[in-house]
C-alpha positions in Angstrom: 21.4 -20.2 -12.3 18.5 -18.0 -13.4 19.1 -15.0 -11.2 19.0 -14.3 -7.5 16.0 -13.4 -5.9 15.4 -11.9 -2.0 11.7 -11.6 -0.6 10.1 -8.6 0.7 8.4 -7.3 3.8 5.9 -9.3 3.6 8.6 -12.6 5.2 7.9 -13.4 8.7 12.2 -13.2 9.3 15.2 -14.4 8.1 14.5 -17.4 10.1 12.4 -19.0 7.1 13.4 -19.5 3.2 13.6 -16.0 2.3 16.1 -16.2 -0.8 16.8 -18.1 -4.2 18.7 -19.9 -4.1 18.3 -20.8 -0.8 22.0 -20.4 -0.1 22.1 -16.9 -1.1 20.0 -16.4 2.6 23.7 -17.9 4.6 25.5 -15.2 2.9 23.3 -12.5 3.7 23.4 -13.7 7.4 26.9 -13.7 7.3 27.3 -10.1 5.6 24.6 -8.9 7.4 23.8 -10.7 10.9 20.9 -8.2 11.8 19.5 -8.0 8.3 15.9 -7.2 9.0 12.7 -7.6 6.6 10.9 -4.5 7.6 10.9 -1.6 9.9 9.2 -3.3 12.9 6.2 -1.7 14.5 6.0 1.7 12.2 3.3 2.3 13.5 3.9 3.3 16.9 5.1 6.3 18.8 8.6 5.3 19.5 9.9 7.7 16.6 13.6 7.2 17.7 13.6 3.5 17.2 11.7 4.0 13.9 13.8 6.0 12.2 16.8 3.8 13.7 15.4 0.7 11.5 14.4 2.9 8.5 18.3 4.0 7.8 19.1 0.4 8.8 16.6 -1.4 6.1 17.2 1.2 3.7 21.5 1.1 4.0 21.0 -3.0 4.2 19.0 -3.1 1.2 21.6 -0.9 -1.0 24.6 -2.7 0.4 23.4 -5.8 -0.4 22.4 -4.6 -4.1 26.6 -3.4 -4.1 27.7 -6.8 -2.9 25.2 -8.5 -5.5 26.3 -6.3 -8.5 29.6 -6.8 -7.7 29.5 -10.7 -7.2 27.2 -11.5 -9.6 27.6 -8.7 -12.5 23.8 -9.2 -13.2 22.2 -7.3 -16.6 19.5 -6.6 -14.6 19.5 -5.6 -11.0 16.2 -4.1 -9.1 15.8 -3.0 -5.1 12.7 -2.0 -3.4 13.1 0.5 -0.9 10.5 0.4 2.1 11.6 2.9 4.1 10.2 5.8 1.9 6.8 4.3 2.4 7.3 3.7 6.1 8.5 7.4 7.0 5.5 8.9 5.5 2.9 6.8 7.9 5.2 7.8 11.0 6.6 11.4 10.2 3.6 13.0 8.2 2.2 15.1 10.9 5.4 17.0 11.8 5.8 18.1 8.3 2.9 19.2 6.9 0.6 22.0 7.9 -1.9 20.5 6.1 -2.6 17.6 8.3 -5.3 17.8 10.7 -2.8 16.8 13.8 0.1 18.6 12.5 2.6 18.7 15.0 4.7 22.4 14.5 7.9 22.9 15.9 8.5 19.3 16.3 11.7 17.8 16.3 10.9 15.0 13.6 9.7 18.0 11.0 12.7 17.1 8.4 12.5 13.6 9.0 10.8 12.8 5.8 13.0 15.5 3.9 16.5 14.0 5.7 15.6 10.3 4.4 15.1 11.0 1.0 18.3 12.7 1.2 19.7 10.0 1.9 17.9 7.4 -0.4 19.5 10.2 -3.1 22.8 9.6 -1.7 22.4 5.9 -1.9 21.3 5.5 -5.3 24.5 7.6 -6.2 26.5 5.4 -4.7 24.7 2.2 -6.0 25.1 4.2 -9.9 28.7 5.1 -9.4 29.5 1.1 -9.2 27.6 0.5 -12.4 28.4 0.6 -15.9 28.2 4.2 -17.6 25.6 3.1 -20.3 23.5 2.1 -17.3 19.9 2.6 -17.9 18.0 3.6 -14.5 14.4 3.4 -13.7 13.0 4.9 -10.6 9.2 3.6 -9.5 6.4 4.4 -6.7 3.6 1.9 -7.1 1.2 4.7 -5.3 1.7 8.1 -3.5 1.1 9.5 -0.4 -0.7 12.1 1.5 -1.8 13.2 5.2 -4.0 11.1 6.2 -7.4 13.4 7.2 -9.2 10.7 9.1 -11.0 7.5 9.0 -14.5 6.3 7.8 -16.0 3.4 10.3 -17.0 1.3 7.4 -18.7 -1.7 9.8 -20.3 1.2 11.9 -22.0 2.6 8.7 -23.1 -0.8 8.0 -24.6 -1.3 11.0 -26.3 1.5 11.3 -27.6 0.8 8.0 -29.2 -2.4 8.8 -27.0 -4.4 6.9 -24.5 -5.8 9.5 -26.1 -7.2 12.7 -24.0 -8.1 15.7 -25.3 -10.8 17.7 -24.8 -8.8 21.3 -24.4 -4.9 22.1 -21.0 -3.4 22.4 -19.0 -1.2 24.8 -19.2 2.2 22.6 -15.8 3.4 24.0 -14.2 0.0 23.2 -13.2 -0.6 19.9 -12.6 -4.3 18.6 -11.7 -6.2 15.2 -14.9 -7.2 13.4 -13.3 -10.9 13.9 -13.3 -10.7 17.5 -16.9 -9.7 17.9 -20.1 -12.3 17.7 -22.0 -11.4 14.2 -25.1 -12.8 13.5 -24.8 -13.9 10.0 -28.6 -14.8 9.9 -29.3 -11.0 9.5 -26.0 -10.1 8.0 -25.8 -9.1 4.0 -22.7 -6.9 4.2 -19.6 -6.7 6.3 -16.5 -4.4 5.5 -12.5 -4.5 6.1 -10.4 -1.9 6.8 -7.3 -0.3 5.0 -6.4 2.3 2.7 -9.6 2.1 1.2 -12.9 -0.2 2.0 -13.4 -3.6 1.1 -17.0 -4.6 1.4 -18.1 -8.2 1.1 -21.7 -9.6 0.9 -22.9 -12.5 2.6 -24.1 -14.7 -0.4 -26.0 -17.9 -0.5 -24.1 -20.8 -1.3 -20.7 -18.5 -1.5 -20.7 -17.9 2.5 -21.4 -20.6 5.5 -24.3 -18.9 6.6 -25.4 -16.8 3.4 -28.7 -14.4 3.1 -28.1 -13.0 0.1 -29.5 -14.9 -2.8 -28.2 -14.4 -6.3 -31.1 -12.8 -7.7 -30.6 -10.1 -5.5 -27.0 -9.6 -5.4 -26.3 -7.0 -8.1 -29.3 -5.2 -6.7 -27.7 -5.2 -3.5 -24.5 -3.7 -4.4 -26.0 -1.2 -6.5 -27.9 0.1 -3.8 -25.2 -0.2 -1.2 -22.9 1.7 -3.7 -25.3 4.2 -4.4 -25.7 4.8 -0.5 -21.8 5.0 0.3 -21.6 8.0 -2.3 -23.9 10.2 0.0 -21.4 10.2 2.7 -20.4 13.6 4.0 -17.4 14.2 6.3 -17.9 14.7 10.6 -19.0 18.5 9.4 -21.7 17.2 7.2 -20.1 18.5 3.8 -20.3 16.0 0.9 -17.4 13.2 1.0 -15.9 12.7 -2.3 -16.7 8.4 -3.0 -16.0 6.3 -5.6 -17.2 2.5 -5.5 -15.9 0.0 -7.7 -16.7 -3.4 -8.6 -13.8 -5.5 -9.3 -15.5 -6.9 -12.6 -15.3 -3.5 -13.7 -11.5 -2.6 -13.2 -9.8 -6.2 -13.4 -8.7 -7.6 -16.6 -9.6 -10.9 -13.9 -10.8 -11.3 -10.4 -9.5 -14.2 -8.7 -9.4 -15.6 -5.3 -11.5 -14.1 -2.5 -12.2 -10.9 -4.0 -14.5 -8.0 -2.2 -17.6 -7.2 -3.7 -17.3 -3.6 -3.5 -14.0 -1.5 -3.4 -14.8 2.1 -1.9 -12.1 4.7 -2.1 -12.8 7.4 0.5 -11.6 11.1 -1.1 -9.2 9.3 -3.3 -7.8 8.0 -0.2 -7.3 11.0 1.4 -9.7 9.3 4.3 -8.8 5.3 5.5 -11.2 2.5 5.6 -11.6 1.6 9.6 -12.9 -1.9 10.0 -13.7 -1.9 14.1 -16.5 -1.6 15.5 -17.7 -0.4 19.2 -16.3 3.1 18.3 -19.8 4.8 18.2 -18.9 6.7 15.1 -19.2 7.1 11.7 -15.4 8.8 11.7 -12.5 8.8 13.9 -9.0 10.8 12.9 -6.9 7.6 14.2 -6.1 4.2 12.5 -7.4 1.5 14.0 -4.2 -0.4 13.6 -1.7 1.8 15.3 -0.7 5.6 14.9 -0.6 6.7 11.2 0.4 10.0 9.7 -0.3 9.4 6.1 -2.5 7.5 3.3 -2.0 6.0 0.0 -2.2 8.4 -3.1 -3.4 6.9 -6.2 -0.2 8.5 -8.5 3.0 7.7 -8.0 6.0 8.2 -9.9 8.4 7.4 -12.8 11.5 8.6 -13.5 13.4 6.8 -16.3 17.8 8.0 -17.4 18.9 6.0 -20.6 22.2 7.3 -21.3 21.1 5.7 -25.2 17.6 7.9 -25.4 18.2 9.9 -28.7 16.6 13.1 -27.0 16.6 14.9 -23.5 14.3 15.1 -20.4 10.6 15.2 -21.3 7.3 15.2 -19.1 5.0 12.4 -19.4 1.6 12.8 -19.7 -1.1 9.9 -19.5 1.3 7.6 -18.3 0.1 4.3 -16.0 1.8 1.8 -14.1 0.8 -0.9 -16.6 3.3 1.0 -18.8 6.4 0.4 -17.1 7.3 -3.2 -17.9 6.4 -3.2 -21.5 8.3 -0.4 -22.2 11.6 -1.9 -20.0 11.2 -4.9 -22.0 10.7 -2.8 -25.6 13.8 -1.1 -24.3 16.1 -4.2 -24.6 14.3 -6.1 -27.5 12.5 -8.2 -25.4 9.0 -9.3 -27.0 6.5 -8.9 -24.4 3.7 -11.6 -23.4 0.7 -11.1 -25.8 -1.7 -10.6 -23.2 0.6 -7.8 -21.2 -1.4 -5.0 -20.1 0.1 -1.4 -21.1 2.0 -0.1 -23.9 5.4 1.1 -24.9 6.0 4.5 -23.6 7.5 7.0 -26.3 10.6 8.1 -24.9 
C-alpha cells in the first residue's frame, strides 16, 4: 500500500468517499462517529458553538494521527489543523485592540491564545508517541491579521463604467453578482470577492457575450491596474494596492484564471463582490461575520535532531523552499522542475 490519506475541509461530508484507501473511512467512522471535516458556520455570531466545534475538529485530527501512527508506523506523517485558521476569523475582534471593531472586555478575549495552547499540547502528545530521532516541521501557508474592512470591487467597476447591470438595484439590499442581471453587452469587466480581488475581463471569443477585443485586452488590463492603484480608504487616504497579472507571478497559468489579482493593503482589506451596498467600502464581510483576513507571510519551524547546529532564524525563505528542503533532508531526489531551493539548515 502506498500509504493513507484523509481528505480536507473541501469534502462535503463523510457521507462521500473521503479517504484512501476507501475502507479507511469506515475505520474512522467506527473510531469517531461524529467525525467532522471542518468547523461548520464559522462565520456566524454563535461563538460558543464555533468554539466547541473548533476543539472537536482539533482533537479528532490529532487523535486520528496518533491512531494511524500506532497502527501503520509510517515513515512520514502530516496533518493539517484548520482550527488555527478558523479561530482567527471568529475571534480576532475581542483579542486585538488594533481591530476597528475591537470588543474590549469580551469573554472571548483569550479564545485564540487558549486554542494555541491546546494545539501546542496536542503537538506535544503526538511527538511523545514518535521516535526520539523524529524530525518535526511546522508550516503555515499564510498568516493572519485584523480585517480592516472591505473594498466593494464590483461597486467600483460599476462606477468606473466597466460593469453594467441590466436594471437598478435597491441600494440597501446587497446581493451576490451572480444573482443579479448583468448587461453583458455593455460590460467589460467584473470581479469576485475573497481575501483578494479577482478581476475577469469580458473577452470576445472567450466569454459568451464578450465585448473586449483581444487587440484591446492588454491596454484594458493596464488601465484597470493603474486606476485600482488610485483607490483610497474611506477617509480619503491613499490605500496601498498591488495589482498582479497571473502570467507574471506563476510559472504556468491553467484553468479559468482571473485577468488581474488585486491585494488591498497587503490583504488587510478584503474584496467584497456583492452589489447594491451603496458604497465602495464596507466594514463587514458579505459572506458572514469575519474578524480577520489572511496575511501574506506564514511561518516555518523545523526541528531536526540530526541538525549539526543549534537554532537559527532564516531570512528570505519562501514556501516553495519547504518541499525541496524536506526531500533533501531524506536524500530524495527532487523533480528537475520543482520550484524552490534547499534551505541551509
